[in-house]
N, C-alpha and C positions, 0 to 999 in steps of 0.2 A: 503494499500500500504506499503510495506517495500522494503527497498533497498540501492542503494550507488549511490552517485553524483560525478562526476568530474567536477567541474566549470571549470577549465583551459583547459580541454579537451573537454569541451561541449558534455560530453555523460555521461549516467547513465544506471541503471539497476535497474527494479522493478518488484517486485512479487505482484500481485494485485489478492484480493480475495474479494469475497461479501459472508457475513455469514447472512442467512435469517432464521428467525423463520420458524417451521415446519406448521405453520398455517397461512404464509403470503398469501394474496389473489393472485390469479392468474394475474390480470392486474398488481399488485405491481411487481411481480416476472417479468414479461415481461417489464415493463419500467426499472427496475434496471439492469436486466442482458441482455436486449437487443432481438430482436426477429431475429431468422434466419429460415432456412427451417428444422431445426430438429423438432422433435416431441415435445422437452422440449424446455425450453428457453436455451438462451446463457450459456457459460461456467462460472462457478463459481469462477475458479482460472486460472491464467496462467503467464508467464514471459516474459516481454519485455526488449529488449536491445535497446536502443534509442541514436542515435548520428545524426550529421547533415546529413549524408549521407544516413542512411538506419533505418529503424525499423524492428528489428528481433522477432518474436513472436514465443511461444511454449506454446501449452494448456498443463494443467497438465496432461490431459489424452493421450497425444499425444506422438509419438516417435521421432518426426522431428521438426525442425523449419521452419518457413516461412520467408522468406527474401524479405520485401518489399524495392524498390527503391524509390525516391522521385517521379519518374514518376508514379509510381503506386498509390500513396495517395494523389498528391495534386488535389485540386480542378478542376482543367482544365483537370484532367485525365479521361478518358472513364470509368474506373474502379472506379470511385469516385460515390457512391450510397448512396442515403438517408441520407445526411449530416453526414456521417459515422467518426467517431472521432478519426482515427488513426493518423491525423496529429496534433490534440489535444496533444498527448503525447510528442509532442515537446514544450516544456515552451519557453517563453520570458524571464523570470528571473532567471530559472533553467533548466538544461539538461533536465529534466523530467516534463512535464506539469501536471495541474490537483491538484497541491498542494497549500497550503497558501501563499507559495513565490511568486506565480502569481500575488496575490494581497496586498502585504503588500506595495508596494510603495504608493499604493492608501491610506493607513491609516495615520493619522494625531494623534500625541502622545497627551495627554491632562495631563498625569502626569506620575511620576515614582519613584522608591524607590532603594535604595542600597538593592543587593541581595548579598548572600554569596560568597566569594572568589573574591570579586572585581568585580560582574556581577551586571547589573541592570535589573529590571523589569518593564515594561513599560504598561500603560493602554492607549489606543488608541480608535479611531473612525474610522470606515471603511464605507464609501460610497458603498450604494447597487449598484451602478453602477459598482463595482468590482465583484459582483457576478458571472456574465456569464462567468468570466476567470475561474471559479472554475468547472464549469460542462462541460461535453461533449456537442456537439450540439443538439444530439437527446434527452437530457433531458430539454433542454430550453422549451419546451412546457409544462413542468410539473411545473416549477418554476415561482415566481412572478419576472417578468424581470424590469428593470428600465423604468419608463414611468408612465402614469397617475395613473394606480394602485397601484403602489408603491411610490407614489410622497409624502404621509402623513407618509411613516414609517421611523423612527427615523434611526440614523446612527447605524450601527452595532457595539457593543462592541467587540474589540480587544485586546487581551493580548499577548504582545511579551516579552521573555526574552533573553538577550544576556549574554556572559562570559565577562571577564574582558578585552579581545582582541576586545570586539565588534562584534563577532559572535553570529549568532542567533542561540539559542540552543532550544526554543520553541515558538509556536504560537498558538493562539486559538480562535475561533469564536463560538457563538451561535446566531442563527438568528430564530426569532419568525415569525410565518406566512410566511414561505418561499415557501410555495406550492400553487399552485392556486387551488382554489376550483373546477374548472372544470377539472382537471388534475387527472391523476391515482395515484398521490402521496397525494391527499387531505386528506387522512386519519391520516398523520403525522402532527404534530403541531410544532415542533422544528427540526432544524439541528444544529448539532454540529461538529466541523471540528477541529481535534488537530494534530498538525505537532511536532515533536521531531526531533532533528538534534543531532547527536553525532558522536564519533570517527573522529574526525578532524584530518586529516593527516594520517589516514589509508590507507591500500591499495586501489588503484583506480579500479574501476569496469573494468573488462576485456571485450573487444568487441567481444571476439573470443566465438565462440559457439562449444559445444561438440555434437556430433552425425550427423544425415542426415540432411541436409539443402535443402530446395526446394526454388528455385526462384519463386517469387509470378507472375511474368511475363509469366511463364509457367504452373503453377499449380493451381492458383486461377482462378476461372471461375465464371460467372454468371452461375446459376443452369440450365437457359434455353439454354445454349450452349453446355452442356454435351450430348452426344449422347448416343442412346440406347445401352445399355450394359456396357456403363461407371460405374466406382465405385468412390465414394465420401466421404469425411468427411466434418462436418459440422464446424468444428472450425477454424475459418479464423483469429482470433483476432479483428474482426470487430463487434461492438455490434449491429448494426441493419443493416442487410445487406442481400441480396438474393445470395450471392457468395458463392462458396464451392471450397473445393480443390480436385483437380483430383488426385487419388491415383491408384495404381495397384490393380486390383481385385484378384491377387495373394497372397494378403497380407491382414491385418486387415482394413477394411472400415466401416464406417457407414450406407451407403447405396448404392443401385444399381439403376440406373436408367432404367426404363423399356420403356420409350419412351415420345415423346413430341407430343402435340396435339395443336391446334387452336381453342379455344372456344368461342362462342358468349357470351357477357357480360350479367349478369342479372340484375335487378332493381338496387341492391346494391351489396357490397362486400360477404354479405352471400349467396346470390343467385348465384353469380359468382362461389364462393367456391363450393356450393352443385352441379353446372353443372360440374365443374372439378372433384369432386368424381365420379360423375356419369360417366364421360366418362374414367377415370382411372379404375374403377371397385372395387368390395369389397376387403378389406384387403389391399388396395394400399394407399398409401399418395399421396396427390396432391397439388403442388405449384404452384400458378399463379400469374403473375404480368402484368401490361399493357405494351404496348411497351415502350421503353426507350424514344423514340423521342415523345411519346404522340399522335401519328397519327396511324390510322388504327382502326377498329371497333372491331376486335377479340383480345382476349388476349392469351397468349402462356402458356399453361398449361404442367409442367413437371410432370411425373407420375413415382414414385420411391419407392421401397421396402426397408425398414429399416431392418438391418441386426442385 
């Protein structure tokens, strides 16, 4: 993540990107990038503009911004699905969430030394109870959260550097055995997070967007709500979601919806997916999801052709 923060205005801009080796296993890619109705995993890069009123998102591959109002992203919203972490991007210690700034107040300094130009470098310990603050909710199932399984783990070593005015310029942690053995990230043994803050007093991030803006309340839909013949894009800014963006078929689009069907579920998810593919036919992709309210015996399957 790179970007700029305006603490006084409580707003920020961040460009988020994932860089994964070519041989990264499929389960790891899905865990890291998220799961959407696209044939591949979620977007690897995009830009977010965050303030207390809205979150605006633009995928690197997209010609438009999506404008999310609070009612679109709050947990009480009907649009909020699968613990999606858009609200996670609003920090409590910083305008943008997900950085080490969210956890520093839980750190306890153990020593310090004088640094060049009048600054200081601190060694500290961070309780692992702060770790959930650093991860989107959909990744919590892959990390060792505070509790019995983490009770014997020592505090996380934390380093913090400040300048002569006491402003944080760098913070870093390294966590051993951060990932659950039964999770999709079990192949990793070490997690390192490194935060650098510079350019204090430079230009503030602008909340303005350049280019076309789509209101989420109008354009973002559950894929099961898109009618036959409708065209969609997959990049919504949500990491784990069955939602898509409705776009005109006259312009570029990721897929065209061919129809909706009610399908009797199989004995497991794989069997249900096989039945959905059978209903949609050869060469057509199928996305199914149980009813939102958990009622009913059939699942709604969307058939769509990827362009």
